[in-house]
C-alpha positions as CSV (number, residue, x, y, z in Angstrom):
1,M,90.6,108.4,86.4
2,R,91.7,112.0,86.6
3,L,89.8,112.4,89.9
4,E,91.6,109.4,91.4
5,S,95.0,110.8,90.4
6,A,94.1,114.2,91.9
7,F,93.1,112.5,95.1
8,R,96.3,110.6,95.2
9,V,98.4,113.7,94.8
10,L,96.4,115.5,97.5
11,F,96.9,112.5,99.8
12,F,100.7,112.5,99.1
13,V,100.9,116.2,99.9
14,Y,98.8,115.8,103.1
15,C,101.0,112.9,104.3
16,L,104.2,114.7,103.6
17,E,103.1,118.0,105.2
18,A,101.5,116.3,108.3
19,G,104.5,114.1,108.6
20,L,107.0,116.9,108.6
21,F,104.9,119.0,110.9
22,L,104.3,116.3,113.5
23,T,108.0,115.1,113.3
24,V,109.5,118.5,113.9
25,L,107.0,120.5,116.0
26,P,107.3,118.7,119.3
27,W,111.1,119.6,119.4
28,S,110.7,123.3,118.4
29,A,110.6,126.5,120.5
30,S,106.9,126.8,119.6
31,W,106.1,123.6,121.4
32,N,107.9,124.9,124.5
33,Q,105.8,128.1,124.4
34,L,102.7,126.0,124.1
35,A,103.7,123.9,127.1
36,W,104.4,127.0,129.2
37,S,101.0,128.4,128.5
38,A,99.3,125.2,129.7
39,P,96.6,126.0,132.3
40,T,97.8,123.3,134.8
41,A,101.2,122.0,136.0
42,L,100.1,118.4,135.1
43,L,99.4,119.4,131.5
44,H,102.7,121.2,131.3
45,G,104.4,118.1,132.6
46,W,102.8,115.9,129.9
47,L,103.5,118.4,127.1
48,T,107.2,118.6,128.0
49,A,107.6,114.8,128.6
50,G,110.0,113.2,126.1
51,A,107.7,110.2,125.7
52,L,104.8,112.3,124.4
53,R,107.1,114.3,122.1
54,G,108.6,111.0,120.8
55,A,105.1,109.5,120.2
56,I,104.0,112.5,118.2
57,S,107.2,112.5,116.2
58,G,106.7,108.8,115.6
59,F,103.2,109.4,114.3
60,G,104.7,112.0,112.0
61,L,107.3,109.5,110.8
62,C,104.5,107.0,110.1
63,H,102.9,109.7,107.9
64,L,106.1,110.2,106.0
65,L,106.6,106.5,105.4
66,W,103.0,106.1,104.3
67,A,103.5,109.0,101.8
68,L,106.8,107.5,100.4
69,H,105.1,104.0,100.1
70,D,102.2,105.5,98.2
71,I,104.4,107.6,95.9
72,D,106.5,104.5,95.1
73,A,103.4,102.4,94.4
74,Y,101.9,105.2,92.2
75,L,105.2,105.5,90.2
76,R,105.5,101.8,89.7
77,R,101.9,101.6,88.4
78,A,102.5,104.5,86.1
79,T,105.7,103.0,84.6
80,A,104.0,99.6,84.2
81,R,101.3,101.1,81.9
């Protein structure tokens, strides 16, 4: 039982960190530096496209929602015991 709880906590932390990272990074100055260092103009265009940035941010939001859902479910189970 303890191993399962530890796994859940690690999963919460992963989802929260990955969600925040993926939501914020595409709109940061670091992302622009990455785009400018792209080896081809086509790749630079893709990296600076709002659609790709939005898709990556959306994937990050999915991680955040998943983490919140799992935290809520875990807390509900813990209070039911």
